Residue, then its C-alpha position, 0 to 999 in steps of 0.5 A: m578441137e575440130k576446125r570449124r567447117q564452112k557454110l553449106i548454103t548461104r544467102p547474103g544479108g538475112g536476119r528477118s522474116k518477110d514481115g519483119r519478125p526475127p529469124v529462128i536459129l536451130a542448132g541441131l537441124d540434123e536431129m529429128i527435133g531440128l527438122q520438126m522445129a524447122r517445119t513448125f516455124a517456116r510454116r508460120g512464115i518465119e525464116v529458119i537458119g539451121i546449124a548441123k554437125r552432119p549435113d548428110q542427115y535427113g533433117c538437112a534435106t528439108r526444103y524449109v531451110k535455105r541457109q545451113i551452116v556446118a558446125n559441131t553442135y556437140g562441141d565448143e566449135v558451135i559457139p564461134a560459128l554462132v557468133e559469126l552467124g550473128k554478126s551477119l544478121e540484120r537484127k537479133a535472132v531467136l536461138i533454139p538449141c536442139i540437143d543437151e550438149t548445145v544447151l550447155r554450151v550456149s548457157r556457158n557462153r551467154a556473154l558472147l551470144d547475148p549481142y546477137f541472139m534471144y533465147a529462153l534459158p534458166e540460170p546457169d547453175v540450174v542448166e548444169m544441175l538439171t541437164d546432168k542426170a546424176t545431179f538431177f537425181r541428187f537434187a530429187r533426193k534432197e527435195n524428196l521428189p518421187i524417183p525410183k531407187t537410184f545408184l550413181i556409179s563412178s568406180k568398179d567398187e560402186a558398180r559391185a555394190a549397186a549390182s548386189d543391192i539393186r532389184y532386178p530387172c534394172i537399167l543402166k544409163p550414162a549421166l550424160k548421153t554422148p555421141k560415143w554412147w549412142s554409136t556404141f549402144f544405140q539406145k538411151a538405156l540398157m536393161m539388166k536382168d541379173a548381177r552378172e549381166f550388170m557387171s559385164a555391161y559396166e565393164k564395157m561402158e567403163p572406158f568411156i563413161e565417167l559416171l553411170i546411173a543404175q536405176e530400179w525398173i518401174r513395173g509397167g509397159e510403155g503405156a505407163l510412161y507419161s511426159s510433160n512438155c511445157y514452157y515457163d516465162k522468165n518469172g517462172k510462170p507456166l505459159v503452156t503445159f502439154i501431157a502425153r503418154k507413150i503407146r510404143q517405143w523402139p527399142p522396146m522397154t528402154g528406147v525412144a517413143s515411136l507412137s505417142e498420144e495426147c492424154r489428160d493426167d493431172t498427177v503428171l501435170a502436178l509433178s511437172n509444175l512441182i519440179f520446175g517450181k523448185v528452181p528459178y526456171h525459164g524456157f522449155g521443160y520436159l519431165e518423163v514420169k512412169k506409173d508403177e503398175a503394182t503400186g500406182e505410184y508415179l515416179m520421175i525418170e528424167t528431165n530435158i531442159a531448155r530445148p524442145t523434144g522429139r514429141s513436143s511437136l504433138a502439142e502443135g498438132c493438137g492445137v496447143e502452140l507450145h513452140y510459138t509461145m516461146y518465140c513470142d515470149v522472147v521476142g516480145l510479141p503478143l502470146p498466141e491464144n491457143r495455149v490450153q490443152t483441150y485433149r483431142g487425143g491426137k497422136w505422134i508417130q515415128l513411122v519406121n521405128d513404130i513398124r519395128s516396134a509393132r513387129y517385135f510385139w506381133s512376133r511375141g503374140e502381144l499385138t495383132i495386125a488389127e490392133y496395130l491398125r486401130s492404134l494408128r487412128g488419130i495421128k496428127v503429127f509424123a516425126i519425119w514424114s511430110l507430104s509438103d516436105p517428103v525428101p527427109f523421109f526418103v533420105d532417112l529410109w536410105l540411111k537406115f537401109t545402108n546402116t543395116i547393110q553395114m552392120k550386117f557386113h560387120r557382123d559377118t566379117t567379125r564372125r568369120p572363122q580364121l584360116p589356119 
């Protein structure tokens, strides 16, 4: 276990906003989600304290967070760091985990954290079941929920059986996406075109992934991908729901949204309420759904639980106070009035990745410059860019530039022929 690092920037005391409201603790400030949450709450006059594993990342450059602590949010070290922080506060704070690994650790250490923090989490068994993609699919099968044909793979024999039985193209992804996965494959899932490619990919993943998921590809492009971001109170009542769909993503086909828009789809909303109504649920919930273009069937792809998501800030941009509702609910303040989606058609964009995605489709003759410019109309929320907080955007550009140079250098040196 790594030793817990020291605080980056600290202020004595602390523990309440200027008007007495409890501060927000963001476990994952170095993630895009953490940056967006910092801006959301700080603009409401709520003190924000950030915890980050990588203090050199763009989220930690925000001007909205004056107090930052370095701790590994992907590991168990985050718990003693949180306890130490909690002891320094004047009153309980609202804790928001920004990544799945932190959600799991907070859930498993409630007795240690309860004296210092307020948070919205389902029961421990629900957290474990829905966070792990494999147990989610087992649950979905048991409950007869609509999911694509799925194989759980923990051995080479199971991989061979899946490779021979699955319909191609298909995707391969881990049951739990670890930092090792992201640093090796750079995307949340890999597309396989045939059995040979399937087995080759499996052999590369096998050494560090205990359980893989193979899933049949749902026919349709990015525009067939829908999401529901929601918040449920401790009685399982949905206080806020917000539906959106992807327009583009990076990398294409199996990546993360780069441009998304608010939309109305009552089937997606019904599926969201169905799955989170199957268990005693409390907290943020996210469901991703894809509509099969051949059959018109809506199929559940994955859930994220008890944390905000990259695009959940679109809700706030469209006038739906998703995140502040959670805050008010756990603190015991009156709920905000703006909790109903009014379908303004606002858009969320991760600008750099969307330019990459647009370039890809333009090179294939599937997108014109005029179409791209039209697609940008109605943007309400930028994932990283902010006129009032611009430094994180430029830090992100610099990090992407240096990472590209390093990757190019690595490719060039590894491909260089050996001297005789």
